[in-house]
N, C-alpha and C positions, 0 to 999 in steps of 0.2 A: 640188831645188828648195826655193825656201821657200815659206810660206802671206804671200799678199795678208797687208799689216799692218794692211786695215780691216776685218778678220775678226771680231775679240774678238764675246764672248759677255755681258751684263748679266749681275751679280750678284744673287740673288733678294735677297730682304727679307727673309722665312720661310721656314717650312718647314708641310708636312705640309695641313692641307683648303686653307688659306689661297694657300702656296704652291701648290698644283695647281689653282688658278680661272687663275694670270697665268701661267703657263709656258708656255713652248713647244710648239707644235701638231705634233710629231714624226709622219716617216713616211719610210717606207722610200722612197730616193731613185735612180734611174739616172743616172748624169750622162753626156753627151754629150763633155765637156770634161773635163780631169784637174778633182780638186779636192783641197781642204785639208780638214781640222776647223777650223772657227773659234773652238774652245778650247785645241785640245795644238797645234795646229796640223802635224801628221801628217797624208800624203800619202792618200787615198783613195784603196784598193787593189782591185780585182778589177773584171771586165765589166760587175755588174748592183748595183744596189743596192749600190753601193758605201756610201752612208753613210743617213743620214738626215735628212730637209731640214723646214724650219718652213714651217706653212701660211699663215703669216701675215709673219712679217718675210724668209723665204725664203732663214737661215742655214744650214749646214751643220755636221754632227758625227758624229764616227765612232761604232761603237756600243758602245766603251768611255766615251766621256763622255758621251752620251743617256742611260748605267743610274747614273750618276753625278751626272747635273744636278741643281745648283741658283739656277740661273739662269731672271730674269724677261725672260720676253717684252718688248720695246720695243713691239711695238704697243698694251700692255695701259697707255700712258703718255699715250694719246689720246684723244679724243673716239669712234675708229672702237672700241677696243677696249672703252671704258663700252659701244657698243651691242652688239659680241659678246657678252658678259657676262649680259646685259641680258635680250637674246635663249636665251643657252644658260639662264638661267634660268627665262624664261618655259615654255619646253621643258618642264624638268624639272618644271619644277612644275604641268604638266598633265599629263607621265604616269602620276605618282603624287601622292596626299596627301602622303604619307611623305618627298618629298623637298622639302616648305616650307622647313624650316633649312636644308638645302644652298643651294634658291632663295636666302633670305632674306642666306644670307654672298655667293652672286657676287652681289646688287643691295648689299650694302655696299660691296665690294668697286668695285665698277660705281660707286656714289658718291663712293666717295674718289677713284677718275679726276676725274670730274667737276668735284669743289669743284679737285683741284687743277688740273686744266686751265683752269679757270673756267668749264666748261659747262654749272654744276649750272642756272644760270636761265636755262634755253632751252626752248623746247617738250621738246624729247628728253628732256633733264633732267627735268622734270612727268611724263613720263610715267613714267622711270625708279621718280621719287615715289609714285605709284598705284601702280605693282607692289607697292615695299616694304608700300607701305601694304593690301595684297591679303595680301601671304605677310603680315605680322604678323592681316589677322582671322582666317587659316586658321588659324593657331595659339594664335586666342583673346585677340588682344594687343590688345585694342581701343583702347585708351590711345593705343599706340605707332601703330595703322593709322589715329587721324584726326588726327596728329599730323606724321605722312608725306601725307596727305590735305588737309592745310590747307596743307602747304608746297606741294604738287602746285598748289592753288587760287591760290594767293597768285601762284603764278610764269605760269600760265593766266595773270589778269587783268592781272602787268603785261606780258605779249607781246602784250594782245590776240588770247588764244585760245580764250578760257571760251563764247562765243560760238560753240559747233560743236559735233558730235555725239562728240568728244573728251573735250570741256568734258562735256555731259550725262552722258556715262556716267562722268566723275569726284564729277559731283554724283549722280551716283546710287548711287557705290560711299562716299560720306560718307554719305549717307540709311542704306545698308544697316549702318552701322557705328553708328550713334546708336540703329536699332532694337535690335540686339545689344542695345547698353547702355542700351538704356529707355528711351530718350528720345524719347519718340513725339514731339512738339511739331518737334524739331530736327530728325528722319528724315524728318519728312513737308514741314516747312520746304527741304530740301534737292532733296527727288523732285519738289518742287512750283516748286523753280528748272530741274529738268534738263527737267522737261516746258513750263516755259515757251522755255527754249533752243529745244530740238527741233521746234517748232510753230512760231519763228518762222524757223528755219533747211528748213522745211518740210519736215524729213525725223519728225513724229510717228506717221504714216501707215506705219509698218516694224515689223517684227518686235522693235527695243529700244522702238521708242513704244509697241509692245503690252504688253510686258515692263513698261514701267516704271508705265503707269499699273495694272496690275492689282498690282503690289508697293504704290504710290498705293491702290488698292481694300485690299489685304488692312489697309494701315494704317492706314484710318477703320476700319474694321470693325473691328481690335483694340481700336480709341478707343470704340466702339461709338456712333461717325458712320453713322449707318447709309444719311445721302442721301448724304453724300461716296461713299461707299465703292460706294452706285450708283451715281453718276454716272460714276465712273473706270472699273468695270465694264462698262457699259454704252456707251462710248467702244472700249475693248479689246475686246468684241465686234459693232462697227463696223469696228472697223480689219479684225479678222481677215476679218468677212465680204467686207471691200473686197478683200483680197489674198487670200483664197480659202482661209484658211486656219482656218475654223470648223470643218470638218469634219474635225479632227484629236482627236487625243486630248486635244491643250493647250484643244484648243475646248469639248471637254467638260467637263473641267475647271472653263475659266473659266464656262462657263456654271451648275455648279454651285454655283461663290461666286455666279452670280447668281443663283440660285432661292432661297440662303440667305439675301439682303440683302433681294429683295420679299417673302420673308416676313415678316424685322422692319420695313418698313413698314408691312406689311399689307396689300401689294399680289398678292393669290390668285388671279387673273386670271394675270396675267404669270407668277410662280412658274409655273402650271401650264403656257403654252406655253414657256417657257424648259425646264422639265424632261421636255417632250417632246422639244422639241429634240436637246435631250442623251442623251438616249432612243434615240433612231434612227441617232444617230450613232455610241453605242453599240453598236447590233445591225448596224449598216452594218458594222462596224469587227470584229464579231464576238467583244466585247470586255463581254459583258452575264455574265458572271460571273468580270470584274475588280474590283478594290480600288475604281480611279477607281470603280467603278459602283454599286460599295455604297455607297461614297462621298453619290453622288448621291443614291441610294436614301434614306439614313440624312437630308439634310438634306429632302427633299420628305414626309417625317413629320414633323418638326421644324416643318416651314414649315405642314403640313396640322393638325394640331395647335393652333400658335398659332392661325391665322384659323377657326377651327372646321368643319374639311372631314367628310367622313366620316369617324366614330370604324375604319370597318373597314378603309378604305383607306387610312388613316394607318398603326397597325397593321399591315396585311400589308407595307407600304415596309416598318418596319423588321423585320418579320422576312426580306423576301428579303435584306434587308442582310446579314440575321448568320448566317443559311445559307452566304451568299458567302466571308463571314467565315471562317466554321467548315470550309467547305470548303478555305479557303487557310490552313486554321493559323493563325490568324491572333485566334480570341477572345483568350486569355490572352494578351492582351500591351495598351499603349495603345490598339488600335484596337477592342478587345473593350470595354475599360473608359468611353472614350468614346462608343461605341453603345450601352450599357448607363444611361449616365449622359441621354444625350438620349432613350432610350425611357423613363428612369423622367418627367423632364420633359415627354415629351408627355403621358404620362399624369396627369399632374399638372392639365395643361392643360383635358385632357380631363374632370376631376372624379374620377378612380378613384386616388384615394390612399393608396388598402392598394395599389395593384397597382405606382402610381412607386417607393415606399417595399418592392417586392419586386426590381425591378430595381434601384435606387442601391446596393441589399446584396448584391444578386449581384457589380457591381460591385467595392464595397467590398473582396466576399473575392479577387476578381483584384486586386485592387491590392492589397494583404494579401502575397498571393501569390507576387507579382514584384515585392514590394520599392520600392512605387511610396508609397505611402503619405503618406511624406515629403514629397513636389513637386506639384507646380505640381498636374499632377494629381487628387494626393490632395485638394488643398485646393479644386478648380473639381468633385471629387464631392462634399464636405463643404458645400460651399456650397449642391447641389442639395439636398442632404437636409435641411436647415438650413430652405428654401425652403417643403419639403414636407413636415418637422416643423410649421411653420409652420399652411399651412391645414389640417393637424390641430387645431388650436390650443394644439399641444404647445407652448409656449414654451421652455420651459428644453430642453427636448431642442434644438429650433432654435437657441436658443442659445449652448448648449453646442457642436453643432456649430460653427457661424459663427465662435465663438473659437478653436476647434481649428486652423478654415480661417486666421481672422487668427496665428496661428501659426505655422504653416508659410510665409504671404506672407512674414512679417514677416524667418524667415528667408531665406530663397530671394530677398531684394532682390527683391521687386513687388508690395509694401501700396502703391506708390503708383502700380504701374499699371493700368488702364481695369478691370480685374478687383478688383485692392485694392479702389478706390475704391469700388466697386458691392458688396462685402463689409461694406465700415464703413456703408454708407447702409442693407443690410439687416439689421446691428446695433442700428441704431438704430430700424429699421421694427420690432423684435422688442420691445426694450426699452419702445418708445412702449407696445405692446401689450400688456407687464405691467405698465403703471403707471408706471414711472420711467421720467415725462417726462421729469426732466432728465439722462440718464445716456443718452436717445434724441438730447438739444440734442448732449449735449460728444460721442455718434460722429456725428452729423451733423455738426459742427462740423472736427472731425478727418477728416472726407471732402474736407473744403471745401478745407482746409488739403493736404492731400494733390494734389488737382485741381488745386488753386494749383500746387502744385511744378510738374506735370508739362505744363500748361499744359491740363489736361483740366475745368475750368471755364466755361468760353465755349463749351459743347458744349450740345446738349439734355441730355444725362444729367446735365450741371453744374446745367441750369435744373430737372429735377428732381429734383434733391437741396436745392435751396433752396426747391421748394414745400414738401418734405417735412419739410426745417426752419421753413419760415414757419406750416406745421398746427402743431407739435409749441409753438409759440410761443403760439399761439390756443388750445391746450389748457390752458399755465402763464397764459393773461389779461397774455401782453406782446403788445398791439396791434400794440404802434409797432414793436417786432423784426422780429412779423409782417409787419407792409406793407413793409417794406423787404428782406424775403428775395423777400416777392413780386415787387415792382417789380422788382427785378434778375432774378429770374426770367423774367420778362414781358420785359425788356431782350433778356437773353440767347437765346429764341424771337423775334421781332420780329427779331433779326441775325441769327442762324442759319437766319431761313425756318423756321422749324417750329411757328411759334404756330399754325396751322391742320393739327395734330394730335389723337393723343386724348390724348396728353400736355400741348397747349397749350390744351383745353379742359378738363383737370382742372385745372391752374396757375387757368383761371377760376371754376368751380368756387370751390376752396378762397379765393380769396380773395372770392370771393361772398360765401359761409359766416363769414369773417373781417367785412366789412362790417356781415353781418345780425347778428352777435355784438355788433358795436359801435354796432348801430340805425341805421344808414346800411342803410334798403332803400331806395332811390331807386338808390345804388351799386351794390348788391348784386342789384340788378334788371336793371343793365347788364351785368354781368358777365356774371349767369347767361346775359338773353340774348343775349349776344359767344359765349361756350358753347353755345348751341341753335345755331345760324349756323354755327359749327364742324364739329358732329355730325351736321347734314343736310347741308355741302356734302361728307360724311366718307361718306354712307352709313351712320351708326353711331347713328343718333338708336334707331331699333328696340331698343336692348337695355337689360340691366335700366339702367344705367349714363347712357343717354337718359332713365328715365323716372325716376330717383334726382334726374335736373336737371330736370325737370318737373314733382316735387312742390316741389323747392325754389321753382319759381318760383311754384307756386300759395302754398307758404307767404307769398314775399315780398310776394304780391298781397294772402292777407292782410289782414295787417300793415297794407297802407296802405288797409286798408277796400273793397279791391274785392273781394266776394264773385264776383260772376261769371266775372270770370278766372280768380277760384282757384278755384272750381269746373271749368272749361274744362280750366283745366293741368293738375287729377287727373287730369281723366276723359279725358282724353292718353295720361296715361302709366297709368294704367288698362288700355287697351286694349291700349298697348306690350307689359305685362305679360302679357294676354291670349294675345293672337295670339305670343308668343317661349314662351309654356310656361314663365312662372318667377313669377305670381301666389302659387303655395303655399309661401313664401318670408315671410324673417323682412323684406324688403325690402317685399314684397306687402301684408303683413298691419300695415305703418306705415303703409302709402298707404293702407288699407284704415279705420284706425283717422284718418286726417288729413280724410277723406270724408267720413267721418261727421260730425265734428268742424265740417267746413262746412255741410254737409248742415244739421246742426241751427241755426246759426246764422243759415245761409238761411232757417230755421223750418220747415225739414223733418223735424220730427221723428222719424215714421214711415221716409224715406231714411236717415235718419241710424242710427236702431238697425239696420237691416238692412246698414250696413258696419259698425259695428262690433261684429254677433253673427257675420258673413263672418270679418273678425278676429278673434276669439274663436274658430274651430273655426279655422283656419291654425292660430295661437299655440300651440293644443291637441295638436296632431296633431306639432309641429314639435319640443312641449317648449322652447316658449323660455325666457330669462328668466322667474321667476316674477315677479318685479317689475312686469318691464312686463305681463303680464297679469293682475297685478291692479289694475295704472291702465286697461287695457281693462275691465272688470269695473268700477269706479266710473264711467266714464262711460257702461257701460251701463245703473248701477241711478240717475245722474242724469237717465237721456233717460226710464226707462221713469216717475220718479216725476214727470217733466213734460206724461205721458203718462196722469196721472195711475193709474198700474196703481203702487200701492203695495206689492204684494204681489212684482211680480216684480221690483222696485225693493229689498228687503229682502233677498230671494234672494243677488242681484247682491253686494250686499254684505258681508253675510254667507260669498260664497265667498272673496272679493277678500281681508276681512280673516283664513279660515282660509290660503290665501294667504302671505300679507305673516306670519304665526305661523310656520306652518313655516318658510319662508325666514329668519326674524328678521328680516326688518324694517319689523317692526311698530311696533319704537320708532321711530320717524323723524317729519316734518312728513309726508311723502305718507298715514303710518300713522295721523297725526289727523286729515287732512281725511277717511280714511275714517270714520273712526269718528263725526264728526262728521254726515259722509253717513247714516249709518246710521243715525243717533239720530233725525233728523227726518223719515227715512222709516218708523223707528216710532211717531214721535209722528202721523203722518197715518192711520195704522191704530189710532189707537185704546190705546197702547203706551206710557202715559206711564212705567212704570217703566222698562221698554230704554228710550225714548229718554232721562230723564238718566243712565241707566246709561254710557250711549254713550258722554254729554258727558263724565259724567265722568271715564272714560279717557283720551278724549283731550286731558281740562287735565292730569291727569295725567305725560303722554307730552311736549306741551309745556314744565313745567316741568321734566320729568328733560332734555328737548333744547333749554333754555334757551330755548324760541320763542315763550312764553307772548307776550313783548313786541312782538310783529308785529300784522300787521291780521288776520292768519288768531287769532289767542290772542284778540282783540278781538271779533270776530265769532264767534268760541267762546261765550266770557264772556257774549256778547250773549244768544245763541240759550241758554243754562243762565241767563239769567233767565226767558227765554218759557216756558221748561219749569216754571220752580219756579213762574211768575205761572198757569199753567193747575193745579197742584196747591192752589195756595190761597196758599202760601208769598208775603205779600207782599214783608216784609223781606227772605226768603232774592234774591229778584229783585231788589228792589233792592243789595243787597249782589251784587249778580254783576253788573249793571250801572256798579255805584259801580267798581268793578277794570273795564268794560272802557271806559271811558269815563277811569280814569287813563292806565291801555296806550294810547288812541288820541293823549292828551297826551302822554305820552313819546315817541311813536314819531310825533307831527305828523301824524295821522291823522283825527286832532278836525274839522279844518277842510273835510270832504271831505261829498258823500252821504251815505255808511256812519257816518259821526258823527252826521247830522243824523236817520240815523234813528233808532239807540240814542239822541239826547236825546226823541226823538218817545216812543219804548218806555219810558222816562223820566218822560217827562209822564204817559202814561196809568197807568200803577203808581198813582203817589202821588195823582194822582185817583184810583183805585180806594182807594187809604188815606185818602182825605178831605186830605189835604196837596194842598188847589188851587189855592196860590199858589206852592209847591214846583213845581206841575204847570204852573202858568202860567210863568213862568222860566224853565223847563225848553221848555218849547212855543215860546215868545220867540226861545229864541238858536238852535230846529234852525229856524227859520224866519231867519235871518240869514245864517246858515252856507246856507242854500239861493240866500235872495239873491246872499251874496257871489259862491258859486259855479256863478249861472246856472243851477241846478239844478229852481228853484222852480215852472216850468210843465212840470209834470207829475201824473199822478195820486196819484204819493205825497206830490207836495204838496198837492194839493187835500185828501188826506186830511189831512196838518198842520193845516191852514187851520180844516177841520170842527172839529179834537182841540181848539183853543186856540180855535175862537166856542163849544165845547158850553160849558169852560171858566167862559169868563167866563160865559156864559148860568149856569151854577151859580155863579157869585159877584157874581151880579146886573145885568153888566154887559149887557143887553140890546143895546142900540145898537151896541157892540163884536162880540157876538155875533156879527150881523145883519153888519156888513160884514165876519167875518170867512167868513162862509156864503158871502156873496153876493161873492166871491173865489175862492170854493172851488171856487161855481157856475162862475163865469167857465172856469177852470183845466179844467174835467170839461168843458166844452165844445170848450174848443180843442183836447182832449187826444182827444175823441170818445169818453168814459168816463162820461159821466150818460145812460146807459143800461146802467145798470150795477148791482149790488145796493146798493154804496155810494154811486152818483148817486142812486139813490133812498131811501139811509137821510139821506145829506143834503137831500133835499128834504123830508123830512118831518120835520129839524131846523130848517129855515129857518122851515115853515110852524105848527111849534110855537111857536117863539120868536116870531113875527108877533101868532100868536095872544095866546100870552102879556102880550105888551106893549100890544095891543088892549084886553085885556080887566085890563090892573094899569094901564095909561098909565103906566107908567113911562118915566122920559125921562132916564136917568142918564147921564153927559157919559162915552163913547166911550174908552175907553186906545188912541190912534194906538199902532199895528206897523210901522209903515213901508211897508206893502206896497204892491207896485206892478203888478199884476196883466197 
């Protein structure tokens, strides 16, 4: 018999692996009726297993033809064949990761079939493209994966099937691919879209929904968007609790992530609760010696250090984690590096800088030993080393570590990730600390561009960067640029709902400082007050930062003339420092110095001196910057002088001078001021030589620094004139006064109360030297200045009129003299200074002039000076 005519097999279109994918699926077959080979037409002999049958198209072949077959099964020319290839590839991919290449070949063949059969643009075709993308992702072909995913997404959208659990799964795969490519912004967008679909489909409360939320949380955490991470992890926890899967290993891992994020946002209470819950799960599961539990301990230790927990508890957590890692043989790997890096950061947060460096150095040794120094692990470690060296004031060492980390991030292409952006900010901070403010601005600008490229500027961390940029602009006196940076930072904080945070308060404080520097005390007080409200709302006013904020509020209140509010703010800051045990610090000493100044201005000289001397003791114990101690001693000397303790004043000024000489800072404007104060104090002790010598040294310093043409210089020259006058050197005195007058003319400060005082001194000296007309002219000029500046109604104005009257009397103008004396008396009555030595002298002058007029009958026309009292 002949074989049927419709039994032929199709020829294959290729060979090797491609042919194997679409070949017949042959298996031995026992025929119940006679049969013929579909290829050679030969009869199939035997009682059983006469030939081989394809399980797909059911064709029969003999053993000989089967071994030489190069034909393609016709099933693989249909959509069903494409489905079969897809399922076989998926199964192969699940069996072993090494099968990804083979799976991808099968998917490619299935795609070709669907293209030829016109079934690619169907839901099944979209699922095929999704699987192609997953296979390419496993092979690290992220670009190819994204291309396949986007093709699948387009089909889902065109067929209206994106709004499904399968569509959400595709979007999650797209997010994972973007995450692998480092594009965290697009990854979050895809994850967010997937979440929205699951919510609308009512299936977010599922294993898939929980896994998606955890991915969203981890992505937010990698971007340092901790509030977003907290929201996602909290929702994932709720779903696990609802489904009864929280008490599993996966639930414990989720809680560990939650612990870390709660620590970042400063919620220590909830972090402890999450830790205890995760610990209970591990205890019940008997996994307290697992790596997962060690990671939980590591996270708890980091949180404890950030939030100020007990140092012993914090270090015990790290110690227990290390014991577990060592027992598992994991310390000599990236896990050990991570632990030691976290331990170093924790010790730094707790103030143990030497201990921090030891832990980081140990981590660095492991990193070098396993060849990871040029990886992201090495870069992260260098970043922590840089931060710790910065705390140690080793800014050069810090900058070197940061730049080495920068080089690694650039090499591995991670500079535009959140960690790389933060590193650039650290470089800027370090350059600013080294005085390279321009370099800092450049680094901040580079960090800003990097954040903009990856969508990380519109975040709380981006706002922090802009705050730092604004502060740097302030240091460079670029107020406009600073305000623009601060305004942008504030907008971002508000939109991110993060203004009511420590970082938001820091921005407001920086904004207040900028406004204060620009003279806008009202605006500064408004910013400081808003920051104080945030500190109170977040229970963080009881801190060094809170005390510093209150000090700033006091400074601004004082600048507005509100001494009561100033002292009140200082007192509150002082109480915070005392309760926190931080008064014995540089910040505490600075506050005490400000308290001393405020009390002196309020008339409490004894209280002011007590505050200054307490600040002095702290600064001496701390070994603070010599210039700061010298300034404080000068303040002490000035107060002692006001309290008539001239010997104590001289001692304070001499000690301040010695410190400045040792530090090489005497040759400065502050040094010149100090020498002038020293000269005045010595003069009050009767040491005229010491007085004039100190003044002369001060003049030399002003001339050397080209600062003699200033109000300080004019005051010094006035004092030199006074000293020479005391010596009886009237010509020398007039020369000094003339120099002072010329300085005031050049600096446009003659038309001031100080200028009037100088003209009064010139008048007195000219009168003493017999130049009464010159004296009269000087006094009249002084009166005119005081009238124009509204400072006539004062004790100094009364003294001036008395001197003017005395000169008129000497010139024989008794009526004019009496008119001036009468004006002086009214001023002293108005200022309650008639009952003083100068008041008594005035009354005696009036009595003498009246007697002189009565005895001589003199009645000369008085010379009007236009005085109105």
